C-alpha positions in Angstrom: -22.1 -43.0 -49.5 -20.1 -39.8 -49.1 -21.4 -36.5 -50.5 -19.3 -34.4 -52.9 -18.8 -34.6 -56.6 -20.6 -37.5 -58.1 -17.7 -39.0 -60.1 -14.0 -39.1 -60.3 -13.7 -38.0 -63.9 -11.0 -35.6 -64.8 -12.4 -32.5 -66.5 -11.0 -29.7 -68.6 -11.3 -26.8 -66.1 -9.7 -23.5 -66.3 -7.2 -23.1 -63.5 -8.2 -19.5 -63.2 -4.7 -18.1 -62.9 -4.5 -19.2 -59.3 -1.2 -18.8 -57.4 0.2 -21.1 -54.8 -1.7 -19.3 -52.1 -5.1 -20.9 -52.9 -6.6 -23.9 -54.6 -9.2 -24.4 -57.3 -11.4 -27.3 -58.3 -9.5 -27.7 -61.6 -6.1 -27.6 -59.8 -7.2 -30.4 -57.4 -8.6 -32.6 -60.3 -5.5 -32.4 -62.3 -3.3 -32.9 -59.3 -5.1 -36.2 -58.5 -4.4 -37.3 -62.1 -0.7 -36.6 -61.6 -0.7 -38.5 -58.3 -2.1 -41.5 -60.1 0.8 -41.3 -62.6 3.2 -41.2 -59.6 1.6 -44.2 -57.9 1.5 -46.3 -61.1 5.2 -45.7 -61.8 7.3 -46.5 -58.7 10.7 -44.9 -58.8 9.6 -42.1 -61.2 11.6 -38.9 -60.9 10.6 -35.3 -61.4 12.0 -35.1 -64.9 10.1 -38.2 -66.1 6.9 -37.0 -64.4 7.2 -33.6 -66.1 7.7 -35.4 -69.5 4.6 -37.5 -68.9 2.6 -34.5 -67.9 3.5 -32.6 -71.1 2.4 -35.6 -73.2 -0.8 -36.3 -71.3 -3.8 -35.0 -73.3 -5.9 -34.9 -70.1 -3.8 -32.2 -68.5 -3.7 -28.5 -69.4 -0.3 -28.4 -71.1 0.4 -24.8 -70.2 0.0 -25.5 -66.5 1.8 -28.8 -65.9 4.8 -27.1 -64.3 2.5 -25.1 -62.0 0.7 -28.3 -61.0 3.9 -30.2 -60.2 5.2 -27.2 -58.3 2.0 -27.3 -56.2 2.4 -31.0 -55.6 5.8 -30.3 -54.1 5.0 -27.1 -52.3 2.0 -28.5 -50.5 3.9 -31.7 -49.7 1.4 -33.9 -51.7 4.5 -35.6 -53.2 8.0 -36.0 -51.8 11.3 -36.1 -53.7 13.2 -38.9 -52.0 16.7 -39.4 -53.3 15.7 -38.3 -56.7 12.5 -40.5 -56.8 9.0 -39.1 -56.4 6.5 -40.7 -54.1 3.1 -39.9 -52.6 2.8 -38.3 -49.2 2.5 -41.0 -46.6 -0.8 -39.4 -45.4 -2.6 -39.8 -48.8 -4.9 -42.7 -49.5 -4.5 -44.4 -52.9 -5.7 -41.9 -55.6 -8.2 -44.2 -57.2 -11.4 -42.9 -58.8 -13.4 -44.5 -55.9 -11.3 -42.5 -53.4 -11.4 -39.2 -55.4 -13.3 -37.2 -52.8 -11.3 -38.6 -49.8 -8.0 -37.9 -51.6 -8.9 -34.4 -52.5 -10.0 -33.7 -48.9 -6.6 -34.9 -47.8 -5.0 -32.7 -50.4 -6.9 -29.7 -49.0 -5.8 -30.6 -45.5 -2.2 -30.8 -46.5 -2.6 -27.4 -48.2 -3.9 -25.9 -45.0 -1.0 -27.3 -43.0 1.7 -26.1 -45.4 0.3 -22.7 -46.4 -1.5 -21.6 -43.2 -4.1 -19.5 -44.9 -5.5 -16.5 -43.0 -8.9 -18.1 -42.6 -7.5 -21.2 -40.8 -8.3 -19.6 -37.4 -12.0 -19.4 -38.3 -12.2 -23.2 -38.6 -12.5 -23.7 -34.9 -15.9 -21.9 -35.2 -17.2 -24.5 -37.6 -18.6 -24.5 -41.2 -20.4 -21.2 -41.2 -17.5 -19.2 -39.6 -15.0 -20.7 -42.1 -17.2 -19.9 -45.1 -17.7 -16.3 -43.9 -13.9 -16.0 -43.5 -12.9 -17.1 -47.0 -12.9 -14.4 -49.6 -11.6 -16.5 -52.5 -14.4 -17.8 -54.7 -12.0 -20.6 -55.8 -11.5 -21.8 -52.3 -15.2 -21.6 -51.5 -16.0 -23.8 -54.5 -13.4 -26.3 -53.4 -15.1 -26.7 -50.0 -18.5 -27.0 -51.7 -17.3 -29.6 -54.3 -15.8 -31.7 -51.5 -19.0 -31.8 -49.5 -17.5 -29.7 -46.7 -20.0 -26.8 -46.9 -23.2 -28.9 -46.8 -25.9 -28.3 -44.2 -25.0 -30.1 -41.0 -27.9 -32.6 -41.4 -26.6 -33.6 -44.8 -22.9 -33.8 -44.2 -21.2 -37.2 -44.2 -19.5 -38.9 -41.3 -16.1 -38.6 -43.2 -16.6 -34.9 -43.7 -17.5 -34.5 -40.0 -14.3 -36.2 -39.1 -12.4 -33.9 -41.4 -14.0 -30.9 -39.6 -13.2 -32.3 -36.2 -9.5 -32.5 -37.2 -9.6 -29.0 -38.7 -11.3 -27.5 -35.6 -8.6 -29.0 -33.3 -5.8 -27.7 -35.5 -7.4 -24.2 -35.6 -7.7 -24.1 -31.8 -4.0 -25.0 -31.4 -3.0 -22.3 -33.9 -5.2 -19.7 -32.2 -3.8 -20.6 -28.8 -0.3 -20.2 -30.1 -1.2 -16.8 -31.6 -2.7 -15.6 -28.4 0.5 -16.5 -26.5 2.6 -14.8 -29.1 0.4 -11.6 -28.9 0.5 -11.6 -25.1 4.3 -12.0 -25.0 4.7 -9.1 -27.5 2.5 -6.8 -25.4 4.5 -7.7 -22.3 7.8 -6.9 -24.0 6.4 -3.6 -25.3 5.4 -2.7 -21.7 8.9 -3.6 -20.5 10.5 -1.3 -23.1 8.0 1.5 -22.4 8.5 1.3 -18.6 12.3 1.3 -19.0 12.2 4.4 -21.1 9.6 6.1 -18.8 11.3 5.4 -15.5 14.9 4.9 -16.6 14.9 1.7 -14.6 14.7 -2.0 -15.4 11.2 -3.5 -14.8 10.9 -7.1 -13.5 9.2 -9.6 -15.8 6.9 -11.2 -13.2 4.9 -13.2 -15.7 8.0 -15.1 -16.7 8.5 -16.1 -13.1 4.9 -17.3 -12.4 1.4 -16.7 -13.7 0.1 -16.7 -10.1 1.4 -13.2 -9.2 -1.8 -11.5 -10.5 0.1 -9.1 -12.7 2.8 -9.3 -15.5 5.3 -6.5 -14.9 6.7 -4.9 -11.8 7.9 -1.3 -12.5 8.0 1.8 -10.4 5.8 4.9 -10.2 8.3 7.2 -11.8 12.0 7.9 -12.4 12.1 9.7 -9.1 9.6 7.6 -7.1 10.7 4.0 -6.6 7.4 2.9 -5.2 6.5 -0.4 -6.9 4.0 -0.3 -9.7 2.2 -3.5 -10.7 1.1 -3.7 -14.4 -1.3 -6.2 -15.9 -0.8 -6.3 -19.7 -3.6 -7.0 -22.1 -2.9 -7.0 -25.9 -4.8 -7.8 -29.0 -4.1 -8.0 -32.8 -7.7 -6.9 -33.4 -8.4 -3.1 -33.6 -9.7 -1.7 -30.3 -13.4 -1.6 -31.5 -13.3 -5.4 -31.9 -10.7 -6.4 -29.2 -11.5 -8.1 -25.9 -9.5 -8.5 -22.7 -10.0 -11.4 -20.3 -9.6 -10.6 -16.6 -9.1 -13.4 -14.1 -10.3 -13.4 -10.5 -6.7 -13.6 -9.3 -5.8 -10.5 -11.3 -8.7 -8.6 -9.9 -8.0 -9.6 -6.3 -4.4 -8.5 -6.7 -5.6 -5.2 -8.2 -8.0 -4.6 -5.3 -5.3 -5.4 -2.7 -2.8 -2.9 -4.4 -5.2 -0.5 -6.0 -3.0 2.6 -5.6 -0.1 0.9 -7.2 -1.7 -1.2 -10.0 -2.5 -0.3 -13.6 -3.6 -2.1 -16.8 -1.7 -1.7 -20.1 -3.9 -2.3 -23.1 -2.0 -2.7 -26.3 -3.7 -2.4 -29.7 -1.4 -4.3 -32.1 -3.7 -4.3 -35.1 -1.4 -2.1 -37.2 2.3 -1.3 -37.7 2.1 1.4 -35.1 1.5 0.0 -31.6 -1.0 1.9 -29.5 -1.0 1.9 -25.7 -3.8 2.9 -23.3 -3.1 2.9 -19.5 -6.3 2.0 -17.6 -6.6 2.7 -13.9 -8.2 0.2 -11.5 -11.2 2.6 -11.0 -11.9 2.5 -14.7 -11.6 -1.3 -14.9 -13.8 -1.8 -11.9 -16.7 -0.1 -13.7 -17.0 -3.2 -15.8 -16.6 -5.9 -13.1 -19.7 -7.7 -12.0 -20.5 -8.4 -8.3 -20.7 -11.9 -6.9 -24.3 -12.9 -6.0 -25.5 -15.5 -3.6 -23.2 -18.5 -3.6 -22.0 -17.7 -7.2 -18.5 -16.4 -7.8 -17.1 -15.4 -11.2 -13.6 -16.5 -12.1 -13.0 -14.9 -15.4 -14.7 -12.0 -17.3 -14.5 -10.4 -20.7 -14.3 -6.6 -21.3 -14.1 -4.9 -24.7 -11.2 -2.6 -25.4 -13.8 -0.1 -26.6 -15.2 0.3 -23.1 -12.3 2.7 -22.4 -11.5 6.1 -23.8 -8.8 5.6 -26.4 -8.5 9.4 -26.9 -6.4 9.2 -23.8 -3.9 6.7 -25.2 -0.2 7.2 -24.5 1.9 9.1 -27.1 4.7 6.7 -28.1 
């Protein structure tokens, strides 16, 4: 027996003036009712669905257009050659399937709207709950049995969370790559302006070089300068950088001609801090016995941001 709302009855619930950026319990309940209308009338078009919705006493008459708009926006229904049909991923919206259907509606909402808290889902139930500010959305998760204590949660809900966690990790990885690329391009632009020469984008050639950008010491000194770029969309008091063993070894071999660029991308105005190998090495652990570290984490706040570059 799955946990969630105890019955599939449609209730009069104030939609709470929600927009299409979030869901509510009432919105989901009325949406499922409309989905039943769609399933029970093959070949129905939007105009007829709208007409049925205005005549249906179970629906809030003033919100039927908003509900239909949501069905289309979240891809819960599809308009195929003028006819409306359920999304292929939805189970039949019977009363027995009420909870499973609504969980799938929530899932499609997440895929189509990409809410800000989606990256918290990889951390599990508690992280997700802490990341959602909307009381409407929190109540949706609760009503669908997705915020229950782990010892009480159903197998179906655990499977829902497994899928959500995987999706969240994929999005987070994509975002990290995007943030890293942005920092590297900012370094290239900065170095071009600083030295009046074109830097080489070594990270695009291979990740094995141990640094990202090859520039030069100054506009008058062509001595090569190796730059490892670290960037974060978190403010520097929360940001972390990850240093690999290969990057450190390359730094140690070229200590006089190697620097780190730390980019704080948390606001519209980018901030750059240039960190020397000596400063970075203060936070590097030593190998002990037969143990050897391969990757380490250092907070941006470990460095003096009063010395950041004026851009």
